[in-house]
C-alpha positions in Angstrom: -76.2 25.3 48.3 -75.5 25.1 52.0 -73.1 27.3 54.0 -70.2 24.7 54.2 -70.3 24.2 50.4 -70.1 28.0 49.8 -67.3 28.3 52.3 -65.4 25.5 50.6 -65.7 27.1 47.2 -64.6 30.5 48.6 -61.5 28.9 50.1 -60.6 27.2 46.9 -61.0 30.5 45.0 -58.9 32.3 47.6 -56.2 29.6 47.5 -56.1 29.8 43.7 -55.7 33.6 43.8 -52.9 33.3 46.4 -51.1 30.6 44.3 -51.2 32.9 41.2 -49.9 35.8 43.3 -47.0 33.6 44.7 -46.2 32.3 41.2 -46.2 35.9 39.8 -43.9 37.1 42.5 -41.5 34.1 42.0 -41.5 34.7 38.2 -40.8 38.4 38.5 -37.9 37.8 40.9 -36.4 35.3 38.5 -36.6 37.9 35.7 -34.9 40.7 37.6 -31.3 41.8 36.8 -28.4 42.3 39.1 -26.8 45.8 39.4 -23.3 44.5 40.3 -21.8 44.3 36.8 -22.0 46.3 33.6 -25.2 46.0 31.7 -23.8 44.3 28.6 -21.8 41.9 30.8 -25.1 40.7 32.4 -26.4 39.3 29.1 -26.4 35.5 28.9 -26.6 34.4 25.3 -29.2 31.7 24.5 -28.8 28.8 22.2 -31.7 29.6 19.9 -31.7 26.3 18.1 -32.0 24.3 21.4 -34.8 26.7 22.5 -36.6 26.4 19.2 -36.4 22.6 19.5 -38.0 22.7 23.0 -40.7 25.1 21.9 -41.6 23.1 18.8 -45.1 21.6 19.1 -44.3 18.9 16.5 -41.4 17.7 18.7 -43.9 17.2 21.5 -46.3 15.4 19.2 -43.5 13.1 17.9 -42.6 12.2 21.5 -46.3 11.7 22.4 -46.6 9.2 19.5 -43.4 7.3 20.3 -43.5 7.1 24.1 -45.8 5.4 26.5 -48.0 7.8 28.5 -46.1 7.8 31.7 -42.7 8.1 30.0 -44.0 10.9 27.8 -45.2 12.9 30.8 -41.8 12.4 32.5 -39.9 13.5 29.4 -42.3 16.4 28.9 -41.6 17.7 32.4 -37.9 17.6 31.8 -38.3 19.5 28.6 -40.6 22.0 30.3 -38.0 22.7 33.0 -35.4 23.3 30.4 -37.8 25.6 28.5 -38.4 27.4 31.8 -34.7 28.0 32.2 -34.4 29.4 28.6 -37.4 31.7 29.2 -36.0 33.0 32.5 -32.7 33.9 30.8 -34.6 35.5 27.9 -36.6 37.6 30.4 -33.5 38.7 32.3 -31.7 39.5 29.0 -34.8 41.6 28.0 -34.6 43.5 31.3 -30.9 44.3 30.6 -31.8 45.4 27.0 -34.5 47.6 28.3 -32.0 49.5 30.4 -29.5 49.6 27.6 -32.2 50.9 25.2 -33.4 53.5 27.7 -29.9 54.8 28.1 -29.5 55.0 24.4 -32.7 57.1 24.1 -30.7 60.1 25.3 -28.5 60.0 22.2 -28.3 62.9 19.7 -28.3 60.5 16.8 -31.8 59.9 15.4 -31.0 56.4 14.1 -29.7 55.4 17.5 -32.8 56.8 19.2 -35.1 55.0 16.8 -33.2 51.7 17.2 -33.2 52.2 21.0 -37.0 52.8 21.0 -37.6 49.7 18.9 -35.4 47.7 21.3 -37.2 48.9 24.4 -40.6 48.1 22.9 -39.6 44.6 21.8 -37.9 43.9 25.2 -40.9 45.1 27.1 -43.2 42.8 25.0 -40.8 39.9 25.5 -40.7 40.4 29.3 -44.5 40.3 29.4 -44.6 37.2 27.2 -41.9 35.6 29.3 -44.0 36.1 32.5 -47.1 34.6 30.9 -45.1 31.7 29.4 -43.5 30.9 32.8 -46.9 30.8 34.4 -48.3 28.5 31.7 -45.2 26.2 32.0 -45.8 26.0 35.8 -49.4 24.8 35.0 -48.1 22.4 32.3 -45.7 20.9 34.9 -48.8 19.9 36.8 -50.7 18.9 33.6 -48.0 17.9 31.2 -50.5 17.6 28.3 -51.5 21.3 28.5 -50.5 23.6 25.7 -47.6 26.0 25.9 -46.9 29.7 25.3 -43.2 29.6 24.6 -43.4 30.2 20.9 -44.2 34.0 21.3 -41.1 34.2 23.6 -38.9 32.5 21.1 -40.1 34.7 18.2 -39.8 37.8 20.4 -36.3 36.8 21.4 -35.3 36.3 17.8 -36.6 39.8 16.9 -34.9 41.2 20.0 -31.6 39.7 18.9 -31.8 41.7 15.6 -32.7 44.9 17.4 -29.9 44.5 20.0 -27.4 43.9 17.3 -28.5 47.0 15.3 -28.4 49.3 18.4 -25.0 47.8 19.4 -23.6 48.4 15.9 -24.9 52.0 15.9 -23.4 52.7 19.3 -20.1 50.7 19.2 -19.4 48.7 16.0 -16.3 47.2 17.5 -18.2 45.5 20.4 -21.6 44.2 19.4 -24.0 42.9 22.0 -24.9 39.2 21.5 -28.0 37.7 23.1 -28.0 34.5 21.0 -25.2 31.9 21.2 -25.9 31.0 17.6 -28.7 32.0 15.3 
């Protein structure tokens, strides 16, 4: 290989690394929570059924079979953007639930501490999965036929919903925390 080819390859690799760093920074900023309102008030419930529909691979396959190639890619990009919005909200909700769970870890009640620990663990896993899913969706927006990673986020969010409800009922049965619009 000559010097110009080596330099071109090095520039492409550096550009790819920079792009990944920029995407990671953008994703992490989208998943941060605001400190201006109460923690429970910062939760935005998600319509789980709509999210499940967007993340369902058989729905994509149905659309792929029924639509011409160009129309499928356009529809897929719209669905990917919607899925991205759901995942961003799920990530922000997970960040709020991490703080709620960490505060509950100081409780004297063993059941509350156990529920809080489970909530924090699940929320941390969901945040990690949300970041990876958002990165994969950004790639899928460029190549709309690429696979997705939204299913782990959806399943994690469904599990997180149960854990949040349990901790909420243990702490304040009169005011449960809801992270799903309907389940």
